[in-house]
N, CA, C and O atoms as a GROMACS GRO file, in nm:
protein
  348
    1UNK      N    1  -1.693   4.494   2.291
    1UNK     CA    2  -1.689   4.402   2.181
    1UNK      C    3  -1.560   4.322   2.181
    1UNK      O    4  -1.562   4.200   2.162
    2UNK      N    5  -1.447   4.390   2.201
    2UNK     CA    6  -1.319   4.321   2.202
    2UNK      C    7  -1.313   4.220   2.318
    2UNK      O    8  -1.260   4.110   2.304
    3UNK      N    9  -1.366   4.260   2.430
    3UNK     CA   10  -1.364   4.174   2.546
    3UNK      C   11  -1.446   4.045   2.522
    3UNK      O   12  -1.407   3.938   2.568
    4UNK      N   13  -1.554   4.056   2.451
    4UNK     CA   14  -1.637   3.939   2.417
    4UNK      C   15  -1.566   3.846   2.320
    4UNK      O   16  -1.575   3.724   2.333
    5UNK      N   17  -1.497   3.903   2.223
    5UNK     CA   18  -1.422   3.820   2.124
    5UNK      C   19  -1.305   3.752   2.195
    5UNK      O   20  -1.278   3.634   2.171
    6UNK      N   21  -1.236   3.825   2.279
    6UNK     CA   22  -1.124   3.768   2.352
    6UNK      C   23  -1.170   3.655   2.446
    6UNK      O   24  -1.103   3.552   2.456
    7UNK      N   25  -1.280   3.674   2.512
    7UNK     CA   26  -1.335   3.570   2.599
    7UNK      C   27  -1.375   3.447   2.524
    7UNK      O   28  -1.348   3.335   2.568
    8UNK      N   29  -1.440   3.468   2.411
    8UNK     CA   30  -1.483   3.356   2.327
    8UNK      C   31  -1.362   3.280   2.273
    8UNK      O   32  -1.362   3.157   2.270
    9UNK      N   33  -1.259   3.355   2.232
    9UNK     CA   34  -1.136   3.293   2.178
    9UNK      C   35  -1.069   3.210   2.288
    9UNK      O   36  -1.027   3.097   2.263
   10UNK      N   37  -1.060   3.265   2.406
   10UNK     CA   38  -0.996   3.190   2.516
   10UNK      C   39  -1.074   3.064   2.554
   10UNK      O   40  -1.016   2.960   2.584
   11UNK      N   41  -1.204   3.074   2.551
   11UNK     CA   42  -1.285   2.956   2.580
   11UNK      C   43  -1.267   2.848   2.474
   11UNK      O   44  -1.254   2.730   2.506
   12UNK      N   45  -1.266   2.888   2.348
   12UNK     CA   46  -1.246   2.791   2.241
   12UNK      C   47  -1.108   2.727   2.245
   12UNK      O   48  -1.094   2.606   2.232
   13UNK      N   49  -1.006   2.809   2.265
   13UNK     CA   50  -0.869   2.755   2.273
   13UNK      C   51  -0.852   2.664   2.395
   13UNK      O   52  -0.785   2.560   2.388
   14UNK      N   53  -0.910   2.702   2.506
   14UNK     CA   54  -0.904   2.621   2.626
   14UNK      C   55  -0.972   2.487   2.606
   14UNK      O   56  -0.921   2.384   2.648
   15UNK      N   57  -1.088   2.489   2.543
   15UNK     CA   58  -1.161   2.365   2.517
   15UNK      C   59  -1.086   2.272   2.421
   15UNK      O   60  -1.082   2.150   2.440
   16UNK      N   61  -1.028   2.331   2.316
   16UNK     CA   62  -0.952   2.251   2.220
   16UNK      C   63  -0.826   2.193   2.281
   16UNK      O   64  -0.791   2.078   2.254
   17UNK      N   65  -0.758   2.272   2.364
   17UNK     CA   66  -0.636   2.219   2.423
   17UNK      C   67  -0.664   2.107   2.524
   17UNK      O   68  -0.584   2.014   2.536
   18UNK      N   69  -0.771   2.114   2.592
   18UNK     CA   70  -0.804   2.007   2.688
   18UNK      C   71  -0.850   1.880   2.620
   18UNK      O   72  -0.825   1.771   2.672
   19UNK      N   73  -0.916   1.890   2.508
   19UNK     CA   74  -0.968   1.772   2.443
   19UNK      C   75  -0.860   1.694   2.366
   19UNK      O   76  -0.882   1.578   2.329
   20UNK      N   77  -0.747   1.755   2.342
   20UNK     CA   78  -0.641   1.691   2.264
   20UNK      C   79  -0.537   1.623   2.350
   20UNK      O   80  -0.446   1.561   2.296
   21UNK      N   81  -0.547   1.630   2.480
   21UNK     CA   82  -0.446   1.572   2.568
   21UNK      C   83  -0.472   1.425   2.586
   21UNK      O   84  -0.586   1.381   2.603
   22UNK      N   85  -0.365   1.350   2.584
   22UNK     CA   86  -0.371   1.207   2.616
   22UNK      C   87  -0.306   1.185   2.750
   22UNK      O   88  -0.205   1.248   2.782
   23UNK      N   89  -0.363   1.097   2.828
   23UNK     CA   90  -0.305   1.072   2.958
   23UNK      C   91  -0.176   0.990   2.946
   23UNK      O   92  -0.155   0.919   2.848
   24UNK      N   93  -0.093   1.001   3.045
   24UNK     CA   94   0.033   0.930   3.045
   24UNK      C   95   0.011   0.778   3.044
   24UNK      O   96   0.084   0.703   2.978
   25UNK      N   97  -0.090   0.734   3.116
   25UNK     CA   98  -0.122   0.592   3.120
   25UNK      C   99  -0.164   0.539   2.984
   25UNK      O  100  -0.124   0.430   2.943
   26UNK      N  101  -0.246   0.618   2.914
   26UNK     CA  102  -0.293   0.578   2.780
   26UNK      C  103  -0.175   0.565   2.687
   26UNK      O  104  -0.164   0.466   2.615
   27UNK      N  105  -0.086   0.665   2.688
   27UNK     CA  106   0.031   0.663   2.603
   27UNK      C  107   0.121   0.545   2.637
   27UNK      O  108   0.171   0.477   2.548
   28UNK      N  109   0.142   0.520   2.765
   28UNK     CA  110   0.223   0.409   2.810
   28UNK      C  111   0.167   0.275   2.763
   28UNK      O  112   0.242   0.186   2.721
   29UNK      N  113   0.033   0.261   2.772
   29UNK     CA  114  -0.031   0.136   2.727
   29UNK      C  115  -0.009   0.116   2.577
   29UNK      O  116   0.022   0.005   2.533
   30UNK      N  117  -0.026   0.221   2.500
   30UNK     CA  118  -0.010   0.211   2.354
   30UNK      C  119   0.135   0.180   2.316
   30UNK      O  120   0.161   0.099   2.228
   31UNK      N  121   0.229   0.245   2.385
   31UNK     CA  122   0.369   0.219   2.358
   31UNK      C  123   0.406   0.075   2.397
   31UNK      O  124   0.482   0.008   2.327
   32UNK      N  125   0.353   0.029   2.509
   32UNK     CA  126   0.381  -0.109   2.553
   32UNK      C  127   0.327  -0.208   2.451
   32UNK      O  128   0.393  -0.308   2.422
   33UNK      N  129   0.208  -0.183   2.395
   33UNK     CA  130   0.151  -0.271   2.296
   33UNK      C  131   0.237  -0.274   2.170
   33UNK      O  132   0.262  -0.380   2.114
   34UNK      N  133   0.281  -0.157   2.126
   34UNK     CA  134   0.364  -0.149   2.006
   34UNK      C  135   0.498  -0.218   2.032
   34UNK      O  136   0.548  -0.291   1.946
   35UNK      N  137   0.557  -0.196   2.148
   35UNK     CA  138   0.683  -0.260   2.184
   35UNK      C  139   0.671  -0.412   2.186
   35UNK      O  140   0.762  -0.483   2.144
   36UNK      N  141   0.560  -0.462   2.236
   36UNK     CA  142   0.537  -0.607   2.237
   36UNK      C  143   0.533  -0.663   2.096
   36UNK      O  144   0.590  -0.768   2.068
   37UNK      N  145   0.466  -0.593   2.007
   37UNK     CA  146   0.459  -0.639   1.867
   37UNK      C  147   0.596  -0.631   1.802
   37UNK      O  148   0.631  -0.719   1.723
   38UNK      N  149   0.672  -0.529   1.832
   38UNK     CA  150   0.808  -0.516   1.774
   38UNK      C  151   0.896  -0.629   1.827
   38UNK      O  152   0.973  -0.687   1.752
   39UNK      N  153   0.885  -0.662   1.956
   39UNK     CA  154   0.965  -0.771   2.011
   39UNK      C  155   0.930  -0.906   1.945
   39UNK      O  156   1.018  -0.987   1.916
   40UNK      N  157   0.800  -0.928   1.923
   40UNK     CA  158   0.759  -1.053   1.859
   40UNK      C  159   0.811  -1.059   1.716
   40UNK      O  160   0.858  -1.164   1.671
   41UNK      N  161   0.802  -0.950   1.645
   41UNK     CA  162   0.855  -0.950   1.507
   41UNK      C  163   1.005  -0.967   1.504
   41UNK      O  164   1.058  -1.034   1.417
   42UNK      N  165   1.073  -0.906   1.599
   42UNK     CA  166   1.219  -0.922   1.605
   42UNK      C  167   1.257  -1.065   1.629
   42UNK      O  168   1.354  -1.113   1.571
   43UNK      N  169   1.183  -1.135   1.716
   43UNK     CA  170   1.210  -1.274   1.742
   43UNK      C  171   1.190  -1.357   1.615
   43UNK      O  172   1.271  -1.444   1.583
   44UNK      N  173   1.081  -1.330   1.543
   44UNK     CA  174   1.053  -1.404   1.419
   44UNK      C  175   1.162  -1.377   1.314
   44UNK      O  176   1.206  -1.470   1.246
   45UNK      N  177   1.206  -1.253   1.302
   45UNK     CA  178   1.311  -1.217   1.208
   45UNK      C  179   1.438  -1.293   1.239
   45UNK      O  180   1.502  -1.349   1.150
   46UNK      N  181   1.475  -1.296   1.368
   46UNK     CA  182   1.596  -1.368   1.408
   46UNK      C  183   1.586  -1.515   1.379
   46UNK      O  184   1.683  -1.576   1.333
   47UNK      N  185   1.468  -1.575   1.406
   47UNK     CA  186   1.449  -1.718   1.376
   47UNK      C  187   1.460  -1.744   1.226
   47UNK      O  188   1.523  -1.841   1.183
   48UNK      N  189   1.397  -1.656   1.145
   48UNK     CA  190   1.405  -1.674   0.999
   48UNK      C  191   1.546  -1.653   0.947
   48UNK      O  192   1.588  -1.720   0.852
   49UNK      N  193   1.620  -1.562   1.006
   49UNK     CA  194   1.758  -1.540   0.963
   49UNK      C  195   1.844  -1.664   0.994
   49UNK      O  196   1.927  -1.703   0.913
   50UNK      N  197   1.823  -1.724   1.111
   50UNK     CA  198   1.897  -1.845   1.148
   50UNK      C  199   1.860  -1.960   1.054
   50UNK      O  200   1.948  -2.035   1.012
   51UNK      N  201   1.733  -1.975   1.022
   51UNK     CA  202   1.691  -2.081   0.931
   51UNK      C  203   1.747  -2.058   0.790
   51UNK      O  204   1.786  -2.153   0.723
   52UNK      N  205   1.751  -1.934   0.746
   52UNK     CA  206   1.808  -1.904   0.615
   52UNK      C  207   1.957  -1.931   0.611
   52UNK      O  208   2.008  -1.979   0.510
   53UNK      N  209   2.026  -1.901   0.717
   53UNK     CA  210   2.168  -1.929   0.726
   53UNK      C  211   2.195  -2.079   0.723
   53UNK      O  212   2.288  -2.125   0.657
   54UNK      N  213   2.115  -2.155   0.794
   54UNK     CA  214   2.130  -2.301   0.796
   54UNK      C  215   2.100  -2.359   0.657
   54UNK      O  216   2.168  -2.452   0.613
   55UNK      N  217   1.999  -2.306   0.589
   55UNK     CA  218   1.966  -2.354   0.455
   55UNK      C  219   2.078  -2.321   0.358
   55UNK      O  220   2.110  -2.400   0.269
   56UNK      N  221   2.137  -2.204   0.373
   56UNK     CA  222   2.250  -2.166   0.285
   56UNK      C  223   2.369  -2.259   0.306
   56UNK      O  224   2.434  -2.300   0.210
   57UNK      N  225   2.397  -2.291   0.431
   57UNK     CA  226   2.510  -2.383   0.458
   57UNK      C  227   2.483  -2.520   0.400
   57UNK      O  228   2.573  -2.583   0.345
   58UNK      N  229   2.357  -2.568   0.413
   58UNK     CA  230   2.322  -2.698   0.357
   58UNK      C  231   2.331  -2.698   0.203
   58UNK      O  232   2.375  -2.796   0.143
   59UNK      N  233   2.290  -2.590   0.142
   59UNK     CA  234   2.296  -2.578  -0.003
   59UNK      C  235   2.442  -2.577  -0.049
   59UNK      O  236   2.474  -2.637  -0.152
   60UNK      N  237   2.527  -2.512   0.024
   60UNK     CA  238   2.670  -2.513  -0.012
   60UNK      C  239   2.730  -2.653   0.000
   60UNK      O  240   2.808  -2.695  -0.085
   61UNK      N  241   2.693  -2.725   0.106
   61UNK     CA  242   2.740  -2.863   0.122
   61UNK      C  243   2.689  -2.951   0.009
   61UNK      O  244   2.764  -3.031  -0.046
   62UNK      N  245   2.562  -2.937  -0.027
   62UNK     CA  246   2.507  -3.015  -0.136
   62UNK      C  247   2.574  -2.983  -0.270
   62UNK      O  248   2.595  -3.071  -0.352
   63UNK      N  249   2.606  -2.858  -0.290
   63UNK     CA  250   2.675  -2.817  -0.414
   63UNK      C  251   2.812  -2.884  -0.424
   63UNK      O  252   2.852  -2.931  -0.531
   64UNK      N  253   2.883  -2.886  -0.312
   64UNK     CA  254   3.015  -2.950  -0.308
   64UNK      C  255   3.002  -3.100  -0.339
   64UNK      O  256   3.083  -3.155  -0.414
   65UNK      N  257   2.902  -3.163  -0.282
   65UNK     CA  258   2.882  -3.307  -0.308
   65UNK      C  259   2.849  -3.330  -0.456
   65UNK      O  260   2.900  -3.425  -0.516
   66UNK      N  261   2.766  -3.246  -0.514
   66UNK     CA  262   2.732  -3.259  -0.654
   66UNK      C  263   2.857  -3.244  -0.742
   66UNK      O  264   2.876  -3.318  -0.839
   67UNK      N  265   2.943  -3.147  -0.707
   67UNK     CA  266   3.067  -3.127  -0.784
   67UNK      C  267   3.154  -3.254  -0.775
   67UNK      O  268   3.214  -3.293  -0.875
   68UNK      N  269   3.163  -3.316  -0.659
   68UNK     CA  270   3.240  -3.438  -0.643
   68UNK      C  271   3.180  -3.551  -0.727
   68UNK      O  272   3.253  -3.623  -0.796
   69UNK      N  273   3.050  -3.566  -0.722
   69UNK     CA  274   2.986  -3.676  -0.798
   69UNK      C  275   2.994  -3.653  -0.948
   69UNK      O  276   3.002  -3.748  -1.025
   70UNK      N  277   2.990  -3.526  -0.991
   70UNK     CA  278   3.002  -3.499  -1.134
   70UNK      C  279   3.136  -3.548  -1.185
   70UNK      O  280   3.143  -3.607  -1.293
   71UNK      N  281   3.241  -3.525  -1.113
   71UNK     CA  282   3.375  -3.577  -1.154
   71UNK      C  283   3.374  -3.729  -1.165
   71UNK      O  284   3.428  -3.784  -1.260
   72UNK      N  285   3.313  -3.795  -1.070
   72UNK     CA  286   3.309  -3.942  -1.074
   72UNK      C  287   3.228  -3.991  -1.194
   72UNK      O  288   3.269  -4.083  -1.264
   73UNK      N  289   3.113  -3.927  -1.217
   73UNK     CA  290   3.027  -3.967  -1.331
   73UNK      C  291   3.101  -3.945  -1.462
   73UNK      O  292   3.094  -4.030  -1.552
   74UNK      N  293   3.170  -3.834  -1.476
   74UNK     CA  294   3.245  -3.806  -1.598
   74UNK      C  295   3.353  -3.912  -1.622
   74UNK      O  296   3.376  -3.955  -1.734
   75UNK      N  297   3.418  -3.951  -1.515
   75UNK     CA  298   3.521  -4.054  -1.526
   75UNK      C  299   3.461  -4.188  -1.571
   75UNK      O  300   3.518  -4.256  -1.657
   76UNK      N  301   3.346  -4.226  -1.514
   76UNK     CA  302   3.279  -4.349  -1.553
   76UNK      C  303   3.234  -4.343  -1.698
   76UNK      O  304   3.246  -4.443  -1.769
   77UNK      N  305   3.185  -4.231  -1.742
   77UNK     CA  306   3.138  -4.217  -1.882
   77UNK      C  307   3.256  -4.233  -1.978
   77UNK      O  308   3.244  -4.294  -2.084
   78UNK      N  309   3.371  -4.177  -1.940
   78UNK     CA  310   3.489  -4.190  -2.027
   78UNK      C  311   3.534  -4.336  -2.034
   78UNK      O  312   3.570  -4.384  -2.141
   79UNK      N  313   3.533  -4.405  -1.923
   79UNK     CA  314   3.573  -4.546  -1.925
   79UNK      C  315   3.478  -4.630  -2.006
   79UNK      O  316   3.519  -4.722  -2.077
   80UNK      N  317   3.350  -4.598  -1.997
   80UNK     CA  318   3.251  -4.676  -2.073
   80UNK      C  319   3.262  -4.649  -2.223
   80UNK      O  320   3.234  -4.736  -2.305
   81UNK      N  321   3.303  -4.529  -2.258
   81UNK     CA  322   3.317  -4.495  -2.400
   81UNK      C  323   3.435  -4.565  -2.463
   81UNK      O  324   3.432  -4.594  -2.583
   82UNK      N  325   3.540  -4.594  -2.385
   82UNK     CA  326   3.658  -4.656  -2.441
   82UNK      C  327   3.649  -4.808  -2.448
   82UNK      O  328   3.727  -4.871  -2.519
   83UNK      N  329   3.556  -4.868  -2.375
   83UNK     CA  330   3.542  -5.013  -2.381
   83UNK      C  331   3.465  -5.056  -2.504
   83UNK      O  332   3.378  -4.986  -2.555
   84UNK      N  333   3.499  -5.172  -2.550
   84UNK     CA  334   3.428  -5.230  -2.665
   84UNK      C  335   3.296  -5.291  -2.617
   84UNK      O  336   3.292  -5.349  -2.508
   85UNK      N  337   3.190  -5.280  -2.695
   85UNK     CA  338   3.065  -5.342  -2.658
   85UNK      C  339   3.076  -5.493  -2.647
   85UNK      O  340   3.160  -5.553  -2.715
   86UNK      N  341   2.995  -5.557  -2.565
   86UNK     CA  342   3.001  -5.703  -2.542
   86UNK      C  343   2.895  -5.771  -2.628
   86UNK      O  344   2.792  -5.813  -2.575
   87UNK      N  345   2.913  -5.783  -2.748
   87UNK     CA  346   2.819  -5.856  -2.832
   87UNK      C  347   2.877  -5.977  -2.888
   87UNK      O  348   2.810  -6.050  -2.962
   0.00000   0.00000   0.00000
């Protein structure tokens, strides 16, 4: 009886262990596919980071220009307020 249970157990364990193995080629193919997707995403992230940095620099330049123009507009408004109307 014990011999029959032991034989059945060995057969079941052997069958399960063989069915769960993946070949090296299969694993290599899957890893290569994932690595290709990672590389593509990394490229897109780097491109987006560069574009965001350029947009930030442009926004800072525009902010400085607005600050300069605000001073000029304020000066013109003050001069216009002190002049007498032309009627």
